[in-house]
Phi, psi and omega in degrees: 000128179286148177231133181199195178220136184242123179254126182244152174271061186089157181296334177260005183262189183274176179276126176271321178193155169223124180218156179289162171303153185308125178080001183267169180285160177301151177287120181231195180303144182118192181278141181224143178241121185228145167283132177259127174247146170250107184051045174095345184265128180294131180231346181171177174231149181221160173251144174213152177248122185257124179274165178298127180087353179288154170279107187301319182296318181289322177298315182287327175295320176296320178296321179296317180294327180280318187275339180253031178298144181089349178284123178256112181302131178288157176297153179302131182292157175295155179306133182289146176294160178294124182291146178293169176302133189230141173251131176258123181251124177240109176273141184209163175206108173057040178224060187299323181296312178295319181301318180301317179298317179294316182296322178302318180288325180290330178286349180261010183293150180267006177298136186283344187205095182209162175231161179236129176241131173257122178254115182270109188268118176047055186291147175249348174227176178258018184299316183292314178301315181297318179301310183295313184293324184278326190242341189233341181299321180294341178266007175099000180284131180258145179250133176224139177255143175232110185286335181288122182291145177127141183296321181295318178298320178296317179296320178297324176297321176295320178300318181292324184274342187289150181248355185278158173288330177245139180245113179256141181234136172214175185257168180280357180250029177241163166238121184274134171301149186300330181266005186307306189290320177298315181294326181284326186266332185301321181303333180295331182291335183257003184211103184292341181264002179283125181255338185207144174228135175240166185221185187278136177236121180238158181286134176279333180217147172224072187248347181238157178303323180296318179295317181294319180297315180300313182289332178300333183248034172104332181056229177255004186288135176251016175099182185243012175253129175301144177227149181229131181243121183238122181297341179276345179224077184302137180292138183294333183269012179234080186296339179263003181307134007265019183270001176270055187297334179295341178277348184281328184158194181223156187293343179284355184205082183208153177218149181228150167291125189302316182297321181292318182293318179293325182295329179268007177091009179071213181272145177285117185292351176269011176239165172105161175304139181094359175240166175300340179289337174077345182174196175091358182296318179291318180298319178300313182296318178302310183297318181296322179295315181291317179300328178286357175101006180270152175279156177228138180233150173243131178229125177287352178292336181266101191246134166233150176259122187254136176272097180299155177295148195262331190255164177297320178298320176302316182293322176297314178298323180293317179298314179296317181295323177298313179299314180296316181297324181298306183284334175295317181293322177295321176297319179297318180300312182290322179297323183267338177226073184303334181295346180275351183302313179302320179296320179294314181298325180293336183267350187300313183302310179293326179295320178295317178299319179296316180297320179296322178296319179295317180298318179296323179297318180290322183294328182276002174083013182280123178292145183244349181232131178307130178090003174301154179295336180101103186289351173295324179277337183229074183297144180285121183294139178297331180299324179288323176297320178295320178296320179296318179293322176298320177298321179296323178292326182281332190311309180300320178295317178300320179296315181296322175298315181295323182293325177298325182291330184251018180304133181084356180288130177246152178305138185300332180287341175276319182291339181280350183289000000 
């Protein structure tokens, strides 16, 4: 399945451009999944089938007009404020090839003042160090090693080494849109109480059944409407707020005000990929920022293209890890802030009802995001749901195991004092 982006001069206007996703092949005959932009602004995704000899741009423009009906283009936004100095932290482990692709895109950002830090987590070879020193150090990319295994520990090392007022985090398996960093960091300049901003994540490739299935059911996408979460005005459609951290965004595309993140202790080192907890490091940070009284915003203007995992085994591991990470992060929140337990328990009844409604919606095959592949054609296997539930049962135990390993661990910016 081809993946690309289509820019239109309005839904009723002409085609400005059609191009493949970064690094991908040209859009040709067959099924295609494209991001639709209106004069450069992301507004949705659509599917189209291109026949032999068809004009791909016109076919996909027609699909956009049909599938995005009812979409009223917003007025052009006011010029964004100049984003503050920003540090980009990329944690990695033994994936030099993917990292190079990500760094190339990060060096092309239009942000006026930023730095890039590569954090090599628990390395077993010198491949990452060699890549950075030979090809990227002269371009200003800094290398830092973190011996403690786990994504949260790596991120905390980046927090300690970073010099920016804003700390942006992404993964080594993404390609960042050229405007990604500016769009992610600019909102902080206009809102002193904003603690975190997350952005849009779309698939860079849809070539295997596992990738298509994941994206068919939402992938990492949080939609194309900006959202703002304020602890003083809880959203009515989030009954577990502020504990519904998974609705806030994902760790491959997030930024924090440095002072706010350091004040809450950064990421919990007993969470995240590479620990027995299996995940939850990003969810923990989102929740801690909101609980501390800061606002959080989601903007689809900040876009990265993510290389989804390719195999069925990868998808099984991902489903189990999601379940484990969810309950691990909730355990971490309560372990570190026991006073929040009554608030969490009070939200459980409405939260369960909300979760059941979402599950029923997914089970009946109803698409929830414009441009989904359509879960009627790609039903979610019960085996993956069972793995996710098994992960949820394991998560608290995994967190406690991981916490024993890092007992006495302090954030690196504190130990450096």
